[in-house]
N, C-alpha and C positions, 0 to 999 in steps of 0.2 A: 859902793861903801866901802871904807876900809878902816883900818884901827891905825889914829897917831903914832908915829913912831918919835913923836919926842916927852910922853909921859916916863914918868920917873920911876915911880915906886910900885911892885909886882902887883900890890892892890888895886892900883889905876890904872894898871894893865887888864887887869883879869873886869873889873867894874867895865870898862869899856866896851869889852867883849863882850860880854853878857848884855849889854845894851842893843849890840850890834846885832845879836843874832835873838833878839826878842823884836827887832824891829825886822828883819829877814824874815821872820817867820808869820808875823803878822802880813807882811805884803805878801807872802807863799800862799797866807790862809784867804785870801780876797782871790787869786788867781787860780780857781776852780771850773772844771771843763762840767758842764750840764748838757744830761742826758734826757729827753722827754719823758715822763711819762709811762707812756702807751710804748714806749721803744722795749720795756722791761716785761718780761715774766712775771720776775721776782723781788723788787726792787731792793729789799734788805739783802739778801744775795748779792747783787749784781748783776742776776738772771737776764740776760736780755731775750728779748722778743722772737725766737726763731722764725716763724713765718715772715716778721717782719720785714727781717734782715734780706732775707729773700725778697718780696715783693717790692722792698725798697731798693733793690742792688746795694745795699751795704748799710752802713749807718752812719748817722748826721749829726754830731756831737755839735756843743753850741760855745763861741766862747764868749763870757762877759769882757765889759767895756773896763780900761785899767785906767789908774789915774797919769799924773805928768805926760802928761799929750807933747809933742814937736811942735816948733812954732810952725807959722804959716808955709805953707810948702815942703814941708819937710815930712818922711815917712818912719814909721814902724813895721816892724816884718813880724808875722807870725806864722812858725811852725810846730805841724802837729806831729806826733810820733805816734808809735806803738809797737807796743811788743808782743806779738802774737804769740809768747807761750814758749816762746826761743830762749829768750835770756836776751835778744838785741834789740834794738830800740831804730825803728826804720824809720824813714819821713814817708808820713802819706799823704799831706797836703799842707796848702802856703800861701799864704795873703797878706799884700804890701797893704798897710793904710794908711792914706797922704792926707796930712791938714790942707782943707784949700787956702788959695794964695791968700785970700782977705780974711782969713784966720777964721776960727770957729772950732766945734766939735769936728771927727770922720762924718764925711756920709753915711758911710753902713750903716743898717742898725745893729742892734746889738740884743740880745745875744748873737752873733755875727755865725752861720753855719758852715761847716766845714766839713764837708761830708767824705766818707772813706771808703772808696768803691768798696763793693764784696770781695773782690781777687785779695786784698791784703789780709780778708779775716779768717779764721780758722775755721775749719768744721766743730771742731769741739777741741775748746781750752781755754785756761782762764787768760785774760789779757790786761797789760798796762796802758793805759794813756795820759800823755803829760802833753804840753806845749813850750816852747819858748818863745819870749819876745825878745824880737834885738832892735836896739833904737836906733833912734837917728847916729846917735854918737855911738852904736857899732856895742851899747851895753847890752848884757845880756841877763832876761830875767826869768827864772823856769818856775812852771806851774806847779802845783803839787798832783801827784798822780791818781788818778783814780781808775780802781780795777773794776774788772766787768766781769762776766763767763759770756763768750760767746758759742751758744750751742745750735746746729743748725743740721746735727746729725737727728732723724725722725726712728723711733723702734724699728728694730729689725734692719734699720739702716738702706730703705727704699724697697726692702725684699716686700711683698705680700705674705702678710699674718695669713696661716690656716684658716679654713673654714671651721666656720661655729660647730659645735658638736650639739645634735639632739637626740633625745631617746627615740625617737619618732620622725618618717621622714613626713609623714601627713597627720593633721591634726584638727581635731572634729570634737563633737561636745565629750565625748567617753574621757581622751586624756588631756584636756585643755577648756573644764567646764567653764561657766563664769565663775565670778569669785574666786578664781583658784590662778595659779603661777605657772610659768613656765621655766624649766631648768633649762638653762643652756650654760655648754660648757664652756670655756676661753680654752684653744690651745697656749700650753705653756711656749714661753720666749726665752734665748737667753739673755738679753740684756735689761730684763723688767727691772723697775726701778720703783718704787712704790708709791711714788708720787704720778706714775703711769694712772693714765685714764682710758675707758673705751666708750668709746659711741658705737651704741646698733642701733643699724638702719634694716625697716622693712621695707620691698617694692617691689612692686609688680614684673615677673619674667619679663614681660615683652616690653616694658619700657624701663630698662637700667639706664638711670641719670648718670652725665660722667661724670657730676660732681655729686656723691652720697649726700651731701648736707640741703640735696634739695629733696628729696627723699624724707620718709616719714620715722624720725626719730623715735627709738619704743623705750630705749635703754642710754642711760648717763651716769656714770659713777667709775671711783677707785677700780681699777682688776684687782683683786683680791690677791694677798700672801697665801701661798709662794707663787708669784706668777710663772715663774719658769719654771713652774708643772702645771696640769691643767685643772683648772679652776671654776667651779658653778657660780652663776648668778641664776638671781631671780629676778622674771620679768614679769608685769602684772598681766592677769591675760585678758584684761580690757581693752589694751592696748592696742592685742593682735587681733584678736575678735571683733576690733571694730571696721578691720580691715575689709568686713567679708568673706565670701567665698572670692579665693583666686589662687592662683598658681605662681609664689613667693619667693623672691630671695633675699635672705637674711645677710646681709654684708656689715662690715664694722671696720675703724680706722682705730690704730693707736694714740695716744695725744701722750706725749711727756710732757713733763714738766715746764721747757721751753714752750708749749703749746704748738709743735713738732707733727703735725697728724704722719702716721705712716702711710703707706700704700697704701691701698683699698682693698681690704681683704680676700682670699678665695672666697667665691661665693658659693651659699648655703642656700641649694632649691627647697622651699616647702610647700606643700598643698595643705590650703585651706577650705575645708569643707563641714560647713555646721549646718547643723541641721538635719533632718532623715537623709542615709543614704540612700543609694540603686541597690534594689532586691530584687530576690526572683526572677534572677535572667532566664529566658528561654532558648533553649535548642536554637542555635542557626537553622535558617532551611533552604534550599537550592532546589528549588522546584523540579528544573530539566533533569535531576539526578535522582529524582524520586519518583519513581524505585530506581529509573537510571537503565545503565550508564550514562554520563554525561560525556558526550561525542561532539565530531567537530563543529558538524552541522550547530551545537547548541551554540557552539563558542562562535560561529557566524555568526546566528544572530541575537551573543551577547548574552554572557553568564552574568548574574547576579546574587548575591547574598539577601534574604530577604530578614528582617529582624524585627521580632514584635515586640511592642513596650512592655517595659517592666516598671515593678514599682518604683516611687518617689522617684520621680522622671523631674528635673529642673531645668530650666529656659539656659541653655550653654555645653550642656551633658555634649560628648562627643563620642563618638563610636571607633573602633580601632578593630578593624576585621585580619585575619591571618590565615591563609589559603595553604594546606602544609606547612612549610617554613617560613614562608616567604609574605611577610605584611603588604598588606593592600593599601597603597597610600593614593589621597593625601587622608588621613581621620577624619569624619564627616560629623557633622552634626547630626544629633540625632533629634529630630523635628517632633513638634509633640503631636505624633500621629499613630493612630495603633498599631501602624505597621510601615517599615524603613527600608529601602531600598540602598544596599550598596554595589555598586560596579565592581567587577573584577576586571580591574585594567592594569598595565597592558594586559593584551590577550597571548602573548609570549609568557608572560608569569606561570598562566595554567602549564603549560607547554614542559615547560621544564623543571615546573614540582611533579608532571609525570613523569619525566628522564629520558634519555636519549636512545635507551637499550629494555623500555621495558617493553613489555606485551599483556594485551588482553588486559582485563579489568586491573585497576590498581586502587586498593581504599585509600580516601585520602580526607586526612580531618580539614575540619575546618571549624575556624572559632574567632569570636569576636569578647573584648572585654567595653566595656564603660566608664571614660574617663571625665571626672570632674574637675575642673581644674589643672591637671595633671596626674590624679590617681585612677591608676586602675582599680575596676570592681571587675571581676572574671576572673580567669573567665570560662565562656559558656561553651563545649565542645560538642560535633556531632562530624562521624565519620561518611564520606559520598563515596558512591563507585566511580570510578573516572577511568573513561578506555580511549583511547588517542593514537590505536594503534593504528596503521597503515601498508597497502600492499607492499610498498617501495619506500624502502628508509630517504629521509630525510637526508640529503648532502649541498648546503652546508649546513650543520643544525647548531641554531635553533633557523630553520627557516625565514628569514625575511617579510616575507608578506603571510607568512599563517595566522590566522586561518583557511586563509586561500586552499582552495584543495589544488589549484594548479601544481604538476609537480614538472622540474625541467627534465626530467626523462620523458615523455610524455609529447613527444613534439610535435608540431602543427600537420596536421593533413593537410588535403587539398582537392578541391571541387571539381571535375569536371561535367561538361552539359552531355546531353544525349549521344553527339555524335564525337565528340574530345577534342572541338575547334575549340572551345575557349576554357582558361582557368580559372577557378573562385566568380564566375560572373556567368548569369544564364538571362537571356534576351525573350524578346517576344516568338524568337525564332523556336525557342525551348519550351512554348505553351504545351501543357499537356505532357511531356515528357520527363521519365527520369533521369536523376542526374545520379554521380556515382562518386564515393569518397573515397581516396584512399588514403592510408596512414600506413608505419611501419611497428610492426612487434617492436615494442620495449627490450631490452636488454635482459632482464628479470622476470620476464613471462613465466609460467607454469602452467599446468594440468588444472583445466576447472577456471581459471581467469576468464572474467564475464568481463568482457567489453558491450557497452554497451551506447548509439550516436545518439545523440540532440540536435536537430535542425529548428535553429530559432527558440531555444530554452525547453526544447520539447521531445519527450524521446519517441527515437521512430520505434516503434517494437520489431517491424520485422529485418531490420539491419542485424540485430544482435549475433553476435559472434561470440563463441568459446573457445580459450585455447586447447589445441592438444598438438603435442610434439609428434604427435604420425605425420599429420598435415601442415604444419606450420610451424616456422621456422622463426626466432628472436632475431632481428635485424631485415626483416624481407618486408615486403612490402605486401598489402593486404585491401583490398575493393568490398566496398559493401554499396547496394545499390538505396539510393533514396528517390522512394517514390515521389509520384507528381501530387499526389494528395497530402501529403508532408510539404511539399514545397508550396504547395497551394495556400497551405493552411499557415506557414509562416508567413506570407506576407513580403508584398515589395519593399523592398529596403535597400540601400548604395551600400551596407553594415551588417546584414545579416549573419549572426554565428553560430556556427558549425563546431563542436568538438567532439570527443567520445570521452567517456568515464570507466575507469576501472576496479572491479569489484571481484575482493577475494574472498571465497566462502571461510566462515569461521573470521574470518578480518571485518573491525565493525563499520572503516570508515573507506569510504571507495575518494579514488585520485581521479581528478581531469587533467585534460590535455588542453595547452593551449590553443583559444578559439581561434579556427581559420574565419575570416570577415567575407562575404562571397556577398559581390553585387545582384542584385535579385532584379530583373523586372522583367518578369516573363508572364506577369500576372494579368489579364485585363477585366480592370474595375468595372461592372456595368450600373448607371447609374436607373434607379427607378423610370417607371414612363410618366409621362405627363396625361393629365385628363380632364375631361368637359365637368365643370361642378352642376351642370343644369341639369342633366339626364340622369334618371332614375338611375342606372350604371354608368356611373360616371369614365368608366372605360370603355363603352360602349360604344356603339353608332348614334352619330347627333344628326338631330333631324333639323327640321325649320323652328319645331317649337325651342331647341334649345340657343337660338340667336335672340339678340339684344333686340331694344325697340329700336335700333339704328341700323340694323342688320350685323352686327361684330359680333364675332364669334368668343367665347368667353374660355378661358384655357387655364388649368392649375396646375403649377409646378409642385413638386413633391416634395416632401421637406427631405432633405440635404443631410442633417445633421450627421459629425460620422463619418461622412464621405466623402465631404467638400468642407473648405475651410473659407472664414470671414474673408474677404478682401479678394477671392479668386472670382475670375470672367466666365461665366457659362453663355454660351450661346443657343439659338432657339430658332430651327428654319419648319416651317410650314409651305409645301407643295403640294400644289394642287392635281391628281393624277386624271387620268382619263380614263373608262369603264370602271364596274366596280367589282369585277373577278379577281379575289387576292391571290388565284394561284396564277396569272398571267403575271407577264415581267411590267416593271415601273415604266410608265409611256404620261410623261410629265408633260402638264397643258404648258405650251409654250411661252415664254413673259412673266410668267405667275410662279410669283418666288419670295413668300414673308419671310423676314430674317429682322433676330433683335438681338442685342448684347444687355446682360444684367450683369453687377457688380453685387455679388454674395455679402448680405449682412449690409446693404445700404438702406434708405426709407423706402423705396419700393421693392426691393428685394430681399427680404429678411429670408433665412438659412432654413428658418423651418419652415417655408412653403409660400408663396403668393398668389393671387389670378392676375391674369392680364388677357386684354384682347386682341382677337386677331382681326386688323380694320385696316381700309375700308371695305365695306362690303361690296362693293361693284369693282373693287379690284382682288381680293381675292376669295370672295366667299359665290359669287354670282358665277363667275366661271364654272364649276363645278356641277352646275344646270343646265348652261349655256355650251357646255362643251360637249354631252353627255346625249343621247339623245332619250334614253331612259330617266334621265331626269334625275339619276345617282352615281354620284363621284367618289373618288377615293382619296382622302388627302395623304401623305405623310408626312410626321414630322419627328424630328430628333434635340434632343439634348445637349452637349455636348462641353468639354471643358478643354483645358490644354491639356491633360495628362488621361482624360476617361471621357468615356461615349456610352450614350444610349441611342437609339432607333428606335422610335416606335412601330409597332405594325401597320399597314395602311387602316384608314377608318373613312367607312363610309357617313 
């Protein structure tokens, strides 16, 4: 639009200008930028919704349709500009609108969205928006300006607010009664505004959500003035008591007028314990240390603290035990039982509390607390005598395998057979013979140290030796005798353990050497004799009345439980002899010998014993009659397995 240059009078010229201005402003009033209501936090002031700017990665204004469209095939161009508070207009979006060749309106829908990327937007500033339409003749028409406030900065600028402040860390019927209020103090923060709100949430400490809005909202309101200093708010008790007994966390977010939420606050842990509280805690018990002292042997068996049930027990209560100054972990559920056991583990805890250089008895405090949803009750404490002193200090300390009594300074000994031809091995050739055990006196040996020896875990009383520096020297070998009776009692085994043990007078705990493994096969295990079940004395002399109707001789195999195992094979031999004089040498009847094998544990040969016949009569029994002039003979029979054997005396 232009003012005609041929107007002659000033009045005409002014009138033309006013008309042109009016037309221009009318057009400009129609050229506005449309912003959706939901994109505002406060439309009246132009304050944009901060979280939506973040969520949508910017702002999307709408451009309204305009009149005076170009002819078919021609285009108008719309360019969107932003002043982000710097005073400079920057192009942030552009689009070309083209009329179809056949005519008609633009194909685009209006208001036409023109996104402004978040990178163009300031964090916190007042902005201006406008656009310019450049028509197909390159004539430019400028829209009116739209002012908005862009605020993407939350309170405290992404730093987490400090934790809420409470008068007590634990809430119960006394300090949060039914119908009451909880006074919570909001820590002051420097960029407080009167329009700021606070949303306080209560969550289970074990299940804190990443998004606090998933938790239970217990308070939502403005942050009271003056927010730059600590200010209290009141939370109705019901909203907290409804949570029940729990170990909880209070957390909150600050929300500014642009609806920007702050970072989640630092957590404030609080225990909710409503109803009767634990009371009347009883002193702890350590039975092994009463009257005591508690010693290494007790630790090897396992040490536990025993606790009697207290008043007002509730499901979910836990117990926390402390030994000396060390907490026993983990905390355990206090079961609904009259007494509860708490094992003290690891065992090393006990030794560390005793101390590396401690000697004799040390009085050690044992205490416990009852925990209800994180709230401790107690402690209840009692002292117990502890003595872990040993004759030889542990190096390194603490020892890795404590309370194992094996000390690295007490080396393995060795066993020699009776004629010293074998080391750590006893064979049948050593049956009935004593053995020798040789060990080396340890460096710290001192007068009156007592050394005992153990064969397969049993003390060898006769082998004890007491150190005397008049006759013994540390570092020298020493030999003791292991009697045959001790060897026999220990039985056969390929790994019979043999070790020695050191006791020092006035020292509570003994130490052991590493065990020597001895291969022992010197003991012949004898099986019980078979018998004849049909005679009054089953182990006596069978006569004709002992025979079955068909002439077979019934034999009873004894109970072999504990001597042999199921699946082992035993062999039975029955050999008729000439003569009945048991003092004479055996004289077997030629060609007559009964043999039979049995698999123990089978249906016909139970391990607990069984009967079987020696038959036929004509082959095995009749020769005893025919081959002996006095009609009396003597059978010899035996039972054997792969490892043990029993041969019976002759039977008439």
